C-alpha positions in Angstrom: 1.4 10.0 6.6 -1.4 11.7 8.6 -3.8 9.8 10.6 -6.8 10.8 12.9 -7.1 9.2 16.0 -10.4 10.9 17.9 -9.9 14.5 17.1 -6.2 14.2 17.4 -3.6 14.3 14.1 -0.9 11.2 14.2 1.9 11.7 12.4 3.5 8.4 10.6 6.8 7.6 8.9 6.8 5.2 5.9 10.2 3.6 7.6 7.6 2.6 10.4 6.0 0.0 8.3 6.6 -2.7 5.2 5.1 -2.3 2.1 4.7 -5.2 -0.4 2.8 -6.0 -3.3 0.9 -9.5 -4.3 2.1 -9.1 -7.8 6.1 -7.5 -8.7 4.8 -6.9 -12.3 1.6 -4.9 -11.5 3.7 -1.2 -10.5 6.1 0.3 -8.2 6.3 0.8 -4.6 8.1 4.1 -3.0 7.2 4.4 0.5 3.5 4.8 0.2 3.5 5.8 -3.6 2.3 3.3 -5.8 2.3 3.4 -9.8 1.0 1.2 -11.5 2.1 -0.8 -14.2 0.7 0.1 -18.2 0.9 -3.4 -18.7 -2.5 -4.6 -19.7 -1.8 -8.1 -18.9 -2.0 -7.5 -15.2 -5.3 -7.7 -13.8 -4.6 -6.1 -10.0 -2.1 -7.0 -7.2 -3.2 -6.7 -3.1 -1.1 -3.8 -1.1 0.1 -5.5 2.2 1.3 -2.7 4.9 2.9 -4.4 8.3 3.0 -2.1 10.7 6.6 -2.8 12.4 6.5 -1.9 15.5 2.8 -4.2 16.5 3.0 -6.7 13.6 -0.2 -5.9 12.8 -1.0 -5.7 9.0 -3.7 -4.2 6.5 -4.2 -5.2 3.1 -5.7 -3.5 0.2 -7.0 -5.0 -3.2 -6.4 -2.9 -6.5 -8.1 -3.8 -9.5 -6.9 -2.6 -13.0 -9.2 -2.2 -15.9 -12.4 -0.3 -16.3 -15.3 -1.3 -13.9 
């Protein structure tokens, strides 16, 4: 992953993150890649990424279906 800090690019490897989904059946995680399920009964999930060196976390809510 490449992030921008000011005008500089910062390169981060997926191995410095612990990435989880609140709903196991919502899909699969492989590093930074999330592939959603085709199960229409699953309404969404919350992805949590914990930055291991500092212990800080970021959450992102994903809702499935038509908006």
